N, CA, C and O of each residue as an XYZ file, in Angstrom:
528
protein
N      -5.487     -6.506     12.563
C      -4.216     -7.132     12.203
C      -3.633     -6.516     10.944
O      -2.448     -6.181     10.917
N      -4.444     -6.357      9.891
C      -3.885     -5.967      8.608
C      -3.470     -4.500      8.602
O      -2.330     -4.200      8.247
N      -4.338     -3.587      8.975
C      -3.967     -2.173      9.044
C      -3.212     -1.719      7.816
O      -3.666     -1.915      6.689
N      -2.043     -1.106      8.039
C      -1.184     -0.644      6.948
C      -0.199     -1.748      6.607
O       0.970     -1.663      6.985
N      -0.632     -2.766      5.914
C       0.238     -3.891      5.597
C       0.487     -3.989      4.106
O      -0.258     -3.452      3.287
N       1.553     -4.690      3.786
C       1.858     -5.053      2.414
C       1.111     -6.353      2.122
O       1.289     -7.341      2.833
N       0.285     -6.358      1.091
C      -0.499     -7.541      0.750
C      -0.217     -7.900     -0.706
O      -0.352     -7.075     -1.610
N       0.177     -9.156     -0.901
C       0.536     -9.633     -2.230
C      -0.229    -10.910     -2.553
O      -0.568    -11.676     -1.651
N      -0.500    -11.140     -3.818
C      -1.045    -12.414     -4.263
C       0.105    -13.410     -4.282
O       1.207    -13.107     -4.740
N      -0.177    -14.607     -3.772
C       0.868    -15.617     -3.721
C       0.329    -17.000     -4.008
O      -0.869    -17.192     -4.217
N       1.239    -17.960     -4.014
C       0.896    -19.354     -4.263
C       1.720    -20.207     -3.303
O       2.923    -20.000     -3.147
N       1.057    -21.166     -2.666
C       1.769    -22.099     -1.796
C       2.585    -23.045     -2.676
O       2.050    -23.643     -3.610
N       3.850    -23.178     -2.388
C       4.711    -24.106     -3.101
C       4.605    -25.475     -2.434
O       4.389    -26.492     -3.093
N       4.762    -25.474     -1.124
C       4.655    -26.666     -0.277
C       4.637    -26.160      1.156
O       4.756    -24.957      1.390
N       4.489    -27.066      2.121
C       4.530    -26.642      3.518
C       5.787    -25.821      3.758
O       6.886    -26.213      3.365
N       5.611    -24.685      4.406
C       6.681    -23.784      4.793
C       7.337    -23.042      3.624
O       8.425    -22.488      3.784
N       6.697    -23.024      2.457
C       7.229    -22.265      1.323
C       6.079    -21.626      0.555
O       5.086    -22.277      0.231
N       6.237    -20.333      0.273
C       5.232    -19.585     -0.474
C       5.940    -18.730     -1.525
O       7.042    -18.228     -1.303
N       5.283    -18.581     -2.664
C       5.845    -17.782     -3.738
C       5.029    -16.507     -3.904
O       3.803    -16.548     -4.007
N       5.724    -15.380     -3.927
C       5.097    -14.080     -4.202
C       6.198    -13.123     -4.614
O       7.373    -13.378     -4.352
N       5.835    -12.040     -5.247
C       6.795    -11.036     -5.714
C       7.893    -11.671     -6.562
O       9.035    -11.213     -6.562
N       7.532    -12.735     -7.288
C       8.470    -13.357     -8.212
C       9.520    -14.253     -7.588
O      10.443    -14.689     -8.276
N       9.399    -14.540     -6.285
C      10.391    -15.377     -5.607
C       9.703    -16.349     -4.663
O       8.532    -16.178     -4.325
N      10.432    -17.360     -4.243
C       9.937    -18.315     -3.249
C      10.604    -18.016     -1.918
O      11.820    -17.836     -1.843
N       9.783    -17.964     -0.857
C      10.273    -17.628      0.475
C       9.841    -18.693      1.479
O       8.784    -19.306      1.335
N      10.667    -18.902      2.489
C      10.274    -19.755      3.606
C       9.284    -18.988      4.463
O       9.412    -17.779      4.652
N       8.285    -19.712      4.985
C       7.298    -19.120      5.877
C       7.035    -20.115      7.008
O       7.659    -21.176      7.047
N       6.147    -19.801      7.905
C       5.845    -20.700      9.034
C       4.518    -21.421      8.840
O       4.028    -22.070      9.764
N       3.934    -21.318      7.661
C       2.620    -21.898      7.406
C       2.719    -23.287      6.783
O       3.551    -23.546      5.913
N       1.845    -24.168      7.256
C       1.769    -25.530      6.735
C       0.308    -25.936      6.658
O      -0.565    -25.254      7.194
N       0.049    -27.054      5.986
C      -1.304    -27.585      5.930
C      -2.149    -27.044      4.800
O      -3.356    -27.279      4.760
N      -1.533    -26.324      3.881
C      -2.273    -25.832      2.713
C      -1.886    -26.685      1.511
O      -0.878    -27.391      1.529
N      -2.696    -26.608      0.481
C      -2.440    -27.401     -0.721
C      -1.365    -26.749     -1.590
O      -1.349    -25.528     -1.742
N      -0.456    -27.568     -2.167
C       0.473    -27.003     -3.152
C      -0.317    -26.348     -4.281
O      -1.355    -26.861     -4.700
N       0.166    -25.241     -4.757
C      -0.451    -24.424     -5.817
C      -1.714    -23.694     -5.373
O      -2.401    -23.096     -6.201
N      -2.031    -23.734     -4.074
C      -3.178    -22.978     -3.566
C      -2.869    -21.489     -3.636
O      -1.808    -21.049     -3.195
N      -3.787    -20.723     -4.187
C      -3.618    -19.272     -4.248
C      -3.940    -18.691     -2.881
O      -4.910    -19.085     -2.233
N      -3.107    -17.743     -2.453
C      -3.231    -17.146     -1.131
C      -2.924    -15.657     -1.204
O      -2.410    -15.161     -2.206
N      -3.247    -14.960     -0.129
C      -2.770    -13.595      0.071
C      -1.626    -13.664      1.069
O      -1.689    -14.401      2.053
N      -0.595    -12.903      0.809
C       0.566    -12.843      1.693
C       0.609    -11.447      2.303
O       0.554    -10.443      1.593
N       0.708    -11.399      3.624
C       0.702    -10.131      4.348
C       2.017     -9.979      5.104
O       2.434    -10.885      5.826
N       2.666     -8.829      4.933
C       3.879     -8.501      5.684
C       3.712     -7.090      6.221
O       3.461     -6.152      5.464
N       3.852     -6.948      7.513
C       3.716     -5.632      8.131
C       4.926     -4.753      7.795
O       6.049     -5.251      7.718
N       4.706     -3.461      7.596
C       5.806     -2.548      7.256
C       6.924     -2.544      8.301
O       8.094     -2.379      7.954
N       6.574     -2.723      9.569
C       7.590     -2.700     10.626
C       8.392     -3.994     10.704
O       9.388     -4.059     11.425
N       7.966     -5.035      9.964
C       8.704     -6.302      9.937
C       9.742     -6.349      8.821
O      10.440     -7.350      8.660
N       9.843     -5.270      8.054
C      10.837     -5.187      6.989
C      12.049     -4.418      7.487
O      11.919     -3.337      8.062
N      13.218     -4.976      7.264
C      14.456     -4.337      7.704
C      15.232     -3.832      6.493
O      15.411     -4.560      5.517
N      15.686     -2.597      6.557
C      16.520     -2.033      5.494
C      17.944     -2.549      5.683
O      18.546     -2.391      6.745
N      18.465     -3.169      4.626
C      19.828     -3.724      4.651
C      20.528     -3.346      3.350
O      19.880     -2.880      2.413
N      21.849     -3.543      3.279
C      22.534     -3.325      2.000
C      21.928     -4.223      0.913
O      21.458     -5.322      1.207
N      21.940     -3.763     -0.319
C      21.319     -4.465     -1.439
C      21.735     -5.931     -1.485
O      20.890     -6.808     -1.666
N      23.026     -6.206     -1.322
C      23.523     -7.578     -1.441
C      23.053     -8.491     -0.309
O      23.172     -9.711     -0.420
N      22.522     -7.928      0.775
C      22.030     -8.722      1.898
C      20.508     -8.869      1.890
O      19.953     -9.590      2.719
N      19.842     -8.202      0.977
C      18.384     -8.207      0.959
C      17.791     -9.434      0.286
O      18.376     -9.993     -0.642
N      16.637     -9.840      0.760
C      15.870    -10.881      0.074
C      15.246    -10.297     -1.181
O      14.971    -11.010     -2.146
N      15.025     -8.984     -1.151
C      14.491     -8.244     -2.288
C      15.235     -6.925     -2.403
O      15.754     -6.404     -1.416
N      15.282     -6.396     -3.605
C      15.845     -5.075     -3.832
C      14.699     -4.173     -4.265
O      13.927     -4.514     -5.162
N      14.601     -3.027     -3.621
C      13.547     -2.063     -3.937
C      14.157     -0.684     -4.138
O      15.272     -0.407     -3.697
N      13.405      0.167     -4.809
C      13.831      1.550     -5.028
C      12.915      2.464     -4.228
O      11.694      2.309     -4.263
N      13.494      3.405     -3.515
C      12.737      4.321     -2.661
C      12.079      5.396     -3.516
O      12.747      6.114     -4.260
N      10.753      5.494     -3.398
C      10.020      6.534     -4.120
C       9.752      7.735     -3.226
O       9.921      8.877     -3.652
N       9.329      7.480     -1.975
C       9.097      8.574     -1.038
C       9.587      8.161      0.341
O       9.687      6.976      0.661
N       9.888      9.167      1.145
C      10.263      8.931      2.533
C       9.704     10.059      3.387
O       9.888     11.236      3.079
N       9.028      9.689      4.450
C       8.482     10.669      5.381
C       8.937     10.308      6.789
O       8.969      9.132      7.150
N       9.286     11.308      7.579
C       9.596     11.052      8.987
C       8.298     11.182      9.767
O       7.633     12.216      9.711
N       7.939     10.127     10.496
C       6.666     10.084     11.222
C       6.841     10.296     12.723
O       5.966      9.920     13.503
N       7.946     10.884     13.133
C       8.149     11.186     14.555
C       8.915     10.111     15.287
O       9.841     10.418     16.038
N       8.552      8.856     15.086
C       9.260      7.749     15.742
C       9.919      6.825     14.732
O      10.769      6.015     15.101
N       9.541      6.932     13.464
C      10.140      6.104     12.428
C       9.999      6.801     11.074
O       9.237      7.754     10.910
N      10.756      6.290     10.124
C      10.612      6.742      8.744
C       9.616      5.827      8.047
O       9.610      4.616      8.269
N       8.781      6.408      7.209
C       7.867      5.630      6.389
C       8.320      5.788      4.946
O       8.342      6.892      4.403
N       8.678      4.669      4.340
C       9.170      4.681      2.970
C       8.199      3.949      2.062
O       7.715      2.866      2.391
N       7.925      4.545      0.930
C       7.176      3.877     -0.122
C       8.216      3.451     -1.147
O       8.937      4.282     -1.699
N       8.288      2.140     -1.396
C       9.311      1.607     -2.288
C       8.657      0.667     -3.298
O       7.529      0.214     -3.106
N       9.381      0.385     -4.370
C       8.880     -0.516     -5.415
C       9.970     -1.492     -5.818
O      11.138     -1.125     -5.947
N       9.562     -2.766     -6.016
C      10.522     -3.743     -6.529
C      10.493     -3.702     -8.059
O       9.712     -2.958     -8.652
N      11.346     -4.503     -8.687
C      11.459     -4.471    -10.152
C      10.196     -4.958    -10.855
O       9.979     -4.639    -12.024
N       9.357     -5.729    -10.155
C       8.101     -6.212    -10.737
C       6.979     -5.180    -10.598
O       5.872     -5.394    -11.092
N       7.269     -4.056     -9.923
C       6.267     -3.011     -9.756
C       5.435     -3.122     -8.498
O       4.493     -2.352     -8.311
N       5.770     -4.080     -7.617
C       5.053     -4.215     -6.344
C       5.470     -3.111     -5.386
O       6.659     -2.828     -5.236
N       4.499     -2.493     -4.744
C       4.802     -1.471     -3.745
C       5.074     -2.135     -2.398
O       4.345     -3.037     -1.985
N       6.115     -1.689     -1.725
C       6.474     -2.157     -0.384
C       6.501     -0.948      0.542
O       7.318     -0.045      0.361
N       5.615     -0.928      1.529
C       5.604      0.114      2.546
C       6.531     -0.351      3.657
O       6.393     -1.470      4.151
N       7.477      0.497      4.056
C       8.480      0.142      5.049
C       8.452      1.156      6.186
O       8.471      2.362      5.941
N       8.408      0.673      7.434
C       8.562      1.522      8.615
C       9.890      1.151      9.241
O      10.111     -0.007      9.597
N      10.778      2.127      9.379
C      12.124      1.833      9.846
C      12.710      2.991     10.638
O      12.329      4.148     10.454
N      13.629      2.663     11.509
C      14.392      3.699     12.202
C      15.518      4.212     11.306
O      16.097      5.268     11.562
N      15.819      3.455     10.256
C      16.830      3.861      9.283
C      16.170      4.677      8.189
O      15.008      4.459      7.846
N      16.918      5.609      7.653
C      16.393      6.401      6.543
C      17.083      5.977      5.260
O      18.139      5.344      5.289
N      16.487      6.327      4.153
C      17.072      6.079      2.837
C      16.688      7.245      1.934
O      15.672      7.906      2.150
N      17.494      7.481      0.949
C      17.254      8.611      0.057
C      16.300      8.231     -1.071
O      16.330      7.104     -1.564
N      15.461      9.168     -1.472
C      14.577      8.963     -2.612
C      15.443      8.641     -3.827
O      16.436      9.319     -4.090
N      15.056      7.603     -4.561
C      15.812      7.155     -5.727
C      16.848      6.090     -5.417
O      17.372      5.449     -6.328
N      17.149      5.895     -4.144
C      18.155      4.912     -3.730
C      17.593      3.496     -3.816
O      16.414      3.270     -3.544
N      18.443      2.549     -4.196
C      18.071      1.138     -4.124
C      18.539      0.602     -2.777
O      19.668      0.848     -2.353
N      17.649     -0.137     -2.109
C      17.959     -0.715     -0.808
C      17.534     -2.187     -0.809
O      16.703     -2.609     -1.614
N      18.111     -2.938      0.091
C      17.692     -4.314      0.278
C      16.654     -4.368      1.390
O      16.687     -3.570      2.327
N      15.727     -5.324      1.274
C      14.764     -5.573      2.339
C      14.988     -6.985      2.857
O      15.071     -7.941      2.086
N      15.084     -7.097      4.172
C      15.243     -8.395      4.820
C      14.040     -8.638      5.720
O      13.481     -7.705      6.298
N      13.650     -9.905      5.831
C      12.554    -10.305      6.716
C      12.660    -11.805      6.916
O      13.131    -12.532      6.041
N      12.216    -12.256      8.079
C      12.280    -13.670      8.397
C      10.999    -14.391      8.042
O       9.993    -13.757      7.723
N      11.028    -15.720      8.095
C       9.832    -16.515      7.790
C       8.634    -16.142      8.658
O       7.493    -16.201      8.201
N       8.892    -15.759      9.910
C       7.808    -15.418     10.827
C       7.141    -14.084     10.482
O       6.067    -13.788     11.006
N       7.746    -13.284      9.622
C       7.156    -12.005      9.202
C       6.136    -12.196      8.081
O       5.355    -11.292      7.786
N       6.148    -13.371      7.462
C       5.243    -13.661      6.348
C       3.978    -14.306      6.903
O       4.039    -15.366      7.526
N       2.846    -13.672      6.679
C       1.561    -14.193      7.147
C       0.746    -14.592      5.920
O       0.410    -13.754      5.083
N       0.434    -15.883      5.826
C      -0.274    -16.412      4.667
C      -1.753    -16.564      5.008
O      -2.103    -17.163      6.025
N      -2.614    -16.023      4.158
C      -4.063    -16.115      4.355
C      -4.697    -16.794      3.149
O      -4.439    -16.426      2.003
N      -5.524    -17.784      3.425
C      -6.296    -18.402      2.339
C      -7.245    -17.351      1.773
O      -7.697    -16.465      2.499
N      -7.542    -17.443      0.504
C      -8.393    -16.436     -0.139
C      -9.800    -16.417      0.436
O     -10.422    -15.357      0.502
N     -10.314    -17.571      0.854
C     -11.671    -17.617      1.391
C     -11.691    -17.649      2.920
O     -12.731    -17.920      3.519
N     -10.570    -17.378      3.541
C     -10.450    -17.459      4.997
C     -10.960    -16.182      5.660
O     -10.602    -15.075      5.259
N     -11.796    -16.351      6.672
C     -12.255    -15.194      7.427
C     -11.164    -14.781      8.411
O     -10.235    -15.543      8.680
N     -11.286    -13.583      8.936
C     -10.322    -13.115      9.923
C     -10.324    -14.029     11.151
O      -9.273    -14.302     11.731
N     -11.508    -14.497     11.539
C     -11.624    -15.392     12.696
C     -10.897    -16.715     12.439
O     -10.198    -17.222     13.315
N     -11.063    -17.266     11.245
C     -10.378    -18.514     10.895
C      -8.867    -18.319     10.859
O      -8.107    -19.172     11.314
N      -8.447    -17.186     10.312
C      -7.016    -16.883     10.256
C      -6.443    -16.782     11.668
O      -5.396    -17.361     11.958
N      -7.129    -16.045     12.548
C      -6.662    -15.902     13.928
C      -6.576    -17.252     14.625
O      -5.630    -17.513     15.368
N      -7.555    -18.101     14.389
C      -7.573    -19.435     14.999
C      -6.378    -20.262     14.516
O      -5.723    -20.940     15.307
N      -6.104    -20.199     13.216
C      -4.965    -20.929     12.662
C      -3.651    -20.389     13.221
O      -2.734    -21.149     13.534
N      -3.576    -19.070     13.341
C      -2.375    -18.439     13.888
C      -2.177    -18.851     15.342
O      -1.056    -19.144     15.759
N      -3.265    -18.875     16.116
C      -3.188    -19.296     17.513
C      -2.732    -20.748     17.636
O      -2.057    -21.105     18.601
N      -3.095    -21.588     16.666
C      -2.716    -22.998     16.702
C      -1.203    -23.162     16.616
O      -0.652    -24.144     17.114
N      -0.527    -22.196     15.981
C       0.933    -22.260     15.929
C       1.509    -21.995     17.312
O       2.615    -22.426     17.637
N       0.726    -21.272     18.125
C       1.151    -20.969     19.502
C       2.475    -20.243     19.541
O       2.823    -19.474     18.645
N       3.189    -20.511     20.595
C       4.498    -19.899     20.768
C       5.604    -20.832     20.323
O       6.750    -20.704     20.756
N       5.256    -21.779     19.449
C       6.258    -22.710     18.955
C       7.305    -21.926     18.178
O       6.959    -21.073     17.361
N       8.574    -22.204     18.423
C       9.602    -21.522     17.626
C       9.575    -22.069     16.211
O       9.193    -23.215     15.974
N       9.979    -21.241     15.294
C      10.036    -21.670     13.894
C      11.088    -22.750     13.757
O      12.249    -22.540     14.108
N      10.692    -23.895     13.252
C      11.630    -24.995     13.027
C      11.450    -25.498     11.615
O      10.331    -25.567     11.105
N      12.533    -25.843     10.998
C      12.503    -26.397      9.644
C      13.430    -27.548      9.568
O      13.561    -28.167      8.512
């Protein structure tokens, strides 16, 4: 599951809200304790390049490589967090871009959670659509 993913330290704010990278984001996770420390995982292909004003985050492109079917960008936000992005869109090195992603792209893992426990919790969500 994790592979080439973006992994950040985070904190649960409340059900369906997690804080990481200096901001609070909606997620699809519930049943954790407020202020519980967690790892937040976002896959590079779940990040969409958008204009800066439309992004949930603004990042600066450090490198860009064409991988045959997509561009792989290494980017950094103002807090110094690295964001790996896989996109069909390209961006220029040094350019600031916006990153967009939905609540379903955020995967929250308890710090002491095994991969099996995480998969079981994820399966419990089933194919339920995200509702808030």
